[in-house]
C-alpha positions in Angstrom: 99.3 48.0 107.0 98.2 51.6 107.2 94.7 52.6 108.0 94.2 53.7 104.3 95.6 50.4 103.1 93.1 48.5 105.4 90.3 50.7 104.1 91.3 50.0 100.5 91.3 46.2 101.2 87.8 46.4 102.6 86.6 48.4 99.6 88.1 45.8 97.3 86.4 43.0 99.2 83.0 44.7 99.0 83.4 45.5 95.3 83.2 41.7 94.6 79.5 41.9 95.5 76.9 43.8 93.6 73.8 42.6 95.7 73.4 44.2 99.1 72.1 40.9 100.5 75.5 39.4 99.7 77.2 42.4 101.5 75.0 41.9 104.5 76.0 38.3 104.6 79.6 39.3 104.4 79.0 41.6 107.5 77.4 38.7 109.3 80.4 36.5 108.4 82.8 39.1 109.7 80.9 39.3 112.9 81.0 35.6 113.3 84.8 35.7 112.8 85.3 38.3 115.5 87.1 36.8 118.5 84.7 36.6 121.5 85.0 39.4 124.0 85.9 38.3 127.4 82.8 38.5 129.7 84.6 40.8 132.1 84.6 43.5 129.4 80.9 43.3 128.8 80.1 46.0 131.2 78.4 49.4 131.3 81.7 51.3 130.8 82.3 49.5 127.5 78.7 49.7 126.2 78.4 52.1 123.3 75.6 54.6 123.7 73.4 55.3 120.7 73.3 51.8 119.3 70.0 50.1 118.7 71.6 46.8 119.8 74.1 46.2 122.6 77.8 46.8 121.5 80.7 46.5 123.8 84.1 48.0 122.9 87.3 47.3 124.9 90.4 49.4 124.1 93.9 48.4 125.3 97.0 50.6 124.9 99.9 48.3 124.0 103.3 49.6 123.0 102.0 52.9 121.8 99.1 51.4 119.8 95.4 50.9 120.5 94.0 47.4 120.3 90.3 47.1 120.1 88.1 44.1 120.9 84.3 44.1 120.7 81.1 42.2 120.7 77.5 42.8 120.0 74.2 40.9 120.5 73.2 41.6 116.8 74.9 39.9 113.9 75.1 42.8 111.4 76.2 45.2 114.1 78.9 42.8 115.2 80.0 42.8 111.5 80.1 46.6 111.4 82.3 46.8 114.6 84.5 44.0 113.2 85.1 46.1 110.1 86.0 49.2 112.2 88.4 47.0 114.3 90.0 45.6 111.1 90.7 49.2 109.9 91.6 51.0 113.1 93.0 48.5 115.6 96.7 48.3 116.1 97.4 51.9 115.2 98.6 54.8 117.2 96.1 57.2 118.8 97.2 60.0 116.4 96.8 57.8 113.3 93.2 57.0 114.5 92.4 60.6 115.2 93.7 61.7 111.8 91.9 58.9 109.9 89.4 59.8 107.3 87.1 56.8 107.2 86.2 57.0 103.5 85.5 53.3 103.2 82.1 53.7 105.0 80.8 55.8 102.1 82.7 53.9 99.3 81.2 50.5 100.2 77.8 52.1 100.5 77.4 51.1 104.2 75.9 54.3 105.5 73.1 54.5 102.9 72.2 50.8 103.2 71.7 50.9 107.0 68.6 51.7 108.8 68.6 55.2 110.5 69.1 53.6 113.9 72.0 51.4 112.7 73.5 54.4 110.9 73.4 56.3 114.2 75.0 53.2 115.9 77.8 53.3 113.3 78.4 56.9 114.1 78.4 56.1 117.8 81.0 53.3 117.3 83.3 55.6 115.3 82.9 58.4 117.9 83.8 56.0 120.8 86.9 54.7 118.9 88.0 58.3 118.2 87.3 59.2 121.9 89.6 56.4 123.0 92.3 57.7 120.6 92.0 61.2 122.0 92.1 60.0 125.5 95.2 57.9 125.0 96.9 60.7 122.9 96.9 62.9 126.0 98.9 60.4 128.1 
């Protein structure tokens, strides 16, 4: 599945809900479905700066693709990183660098987050793209 196909699938899932409380619950559910991050990866190097809550993001380079795993101590934040992983994990660094993450606006995520969570979302995307740039130079 391409990044845009994954984004379109997320948009379709969120269109099923008109109430933002239901959308928040979906984010919480996505966070709960996220595979637990191995404790060895919950370190300062993997901690994302700029997030209100603690978010750890591990990136592995496997057969030319980036595989992301993550965890957070906040349920909604964990759901947000789970969405980003669903869309961006298992793609090449160049695909991630080139990705226009339009799903964030189309599902209304940015405008329904507090300013600090919105900054955290930007920090998560920035960290993922930084990993992609770093691995693209290898």
